[in-house]
N, C-alpha and C positions, 0 to 999 in steps of 0.2 A: 546674334540672339533673339530669340523668338521672346517674345514679352506678350505673357497673358492678362488685359486688360476689363476686368467689369464693374459699369459703375450702377451709380442708382436709374443713371437719367438712361443708363443706353441700356442697362434691361429691364426698364418699365419701354422702351421702345419694338422691345424685340418680343417680349411679352406681348402688348397691341397687336401686332403685325402679325404676332401668329394667331389671336385672337381671332384680327376681321379673315384669316383665312379660314378658317375651321367655320365659322359664319357664313361666308358665297358657299363655301367648298358644299358646304350643309345646305344653304339655299337651291343651290345649282342640283342636289342629287333628290329632292322631297318635293314630290307630286301635290304642295298645297300650298302652290300661288295662286290659286281660283278654287271655289269651295263651289260647289254644286247646290239648287233645292233640300231638304231631305227627305232622305224617299223612307215610305214609313214598311214596316217587312213583318211578316208573320208567319213564325218557325215551330214547329214543333204546340200549335195555341201559347204563345210566348212572342207577344207583340213589342219590333223595334224598332232602327229604324239607324240607315249608313249615309253619311253624305261624299256624294260624288266628289270629287278630285280634280285637277286636273295642274302641272307643271308646264317646265318649262324645258322639256321630255317626255316625258312620262305621263302615266293617267293611273285613278282608281277608279274603279267604277263595279255595278254587280251586272254580272252576268248572264244570262238566260238560263242556265242550272244552278243558279242562286247560292254563287258561289262567286264570294266578293276577289276580284285581278286588280293587280298591279301591275303595270308594270309599263315601260318603253314602246310609244308610237312611233320614234324618228329609226323603222328597221334601217333605214342602208346609210343613215347617222346625215348630212346634209345635202345631200341626193333622195332623200324622200321624199315623195310628188308633195309636191305645195300641196293642194286637199288634204294629205293627210298630216302633214307639216309644217307649219301658216311660213311662210317669206320671214314673217320678222321677227318669230319665234326663232331660227335659223340664224339669224343675226343678233337677233340674243344670247344668245349659244354661245356663237363666238364667242362675241364681246365678252361676256362673263365667264364664259375660259378660257380668254389669254389673260381679263385681269388677275382671277385668279391665280393662273402660271404666276406671272410677277411677283406678285406676291409673297408665291412659294420662293420663287428667286432672294427676296426682302429678305423673307425669313431665314433662306441658309449663307445671307452676304452676312446677317446680323449674326450668327453663330460663327461665318469666320473671321469677322470685323476684332472675334474678340481676341485673336494672336494673330490677324492682318491691317494691320488698320490701314494703310493703304495700298495702291495703284494703282501702279506710273503719274503717283505721286499727287493722287489722288486721292482723297480720305476715303474709305467703304462704307462707311454710317452715313455719309454725303451723298452721295451717289445712289444709294439705296432708297434717301428717302425720295431725291427727284423722283427718281425711276420707280418707287413706288405713289409715286401722284400719278404720274400719267396711268398708271394700273389703276387708280381712282377712277381716274375720266374713263375709262373704259367699262368700266363698273357702274356707271353712271350712263352712260348710254344705254346699255346692256338690259335697265332698266328703265329708261324709260321706251329700247325700241318693245319693249313684251306687250304694253296694251296693247300697243299700233292693231295687235294679230286679233281683239275678240273678236271681231270681225268677221273671223273665217268661220268656215259651214261646224265646223270641231266647236267652235264655242260658242254655237248659236243654238246646236242639238246638247249642251252643258245647260246655259244659260238665257236660251230664249231666241224667241225672232229679233226682237229691240237690243240686243247686247249686239255694238258697235268698234271701231275705236278708240277705245278710252271713256269707254262706259263698258261694264257689265252688263249690267240687262240685270237679271235674276236672283245673277251672283257676286259670291262677295270674296274680297279679298283675301284672302290666306296668308296665314303665319308666315310659307317661307319666305314671300316677297320681304316680308319687314326686317326678317333672320339678314335677306340678302341683304338693304341695304344699314340698317346698323353695321353690316361687315365694313360697306362701301366707307360711311363715315367714320368707323376707325382709320380705314386707310387714308383717309386725309388728320384723322388726328395722329395719325403716324409717324405718316412725312413732316406734319409740324415741326415732332415733338426729334424726330431726326435732327436738326442741327442745334440743341441744347445736347443732345446726347453726345454727339458729336466733340463739344468743348468740352462737354467734362470728358472725351477720352482723352482727350490732348490737353490741360493741365498744367497746370502745373504743379500741381500737388501729384500728377500721375509723373509727369517728369522726377519732380522730388522722387518719389521713390523707384525710379530706373537709376535715379544716381549714386542711387545706393546700390542698385546689384540688385535689384529685387525684381525675380520675371513673374512671379503672379504680384497682380497689383488689384484690391476690390479697396470699392471706395465707396459711400455711402452716397 
């Protein structure tokens, strides 16, 4: 007999895991990791400015023909030349993508855990929480690797000659890095919550309702 078990703790764990995945994915896709100095422009007697930026694999700049262009500079993925796509950023992209993939699998496992509580006599939530922590470590590694590439030629063009690894020169850190860091922090929070979520899904209250023959079990 298949039981659908939803508890307040397991639902909280699942929602936190989902938010963490969305934040990390947003950070990866957004070219706002490193922000250059504002550039003043004048078009049709209207003065404005734009801020060039670079992400983990893409950038936004003002082209010579006076239109903004945002796109990828990793034309061939990790095989792109190092002068175009710095090695530390390739490594950061690899580990953050791995982190996001593991987190996505965790969310799927959380949904599956509502109906299938164990696999090979191991709790699905418990296994997902442990794997989640491993993904969080990959995320931390990716975030730490990104500033290592700040001494690259690409970054010096944006941030000035004084930019070095872990020193952004004239640039400032963009919001995408903070979003990604928040996502990674939520991964560890979700991993910590997986244990009480697992206990709640296997509590005496749940067992009592199962003994009563209920297939849909919802507990606060």
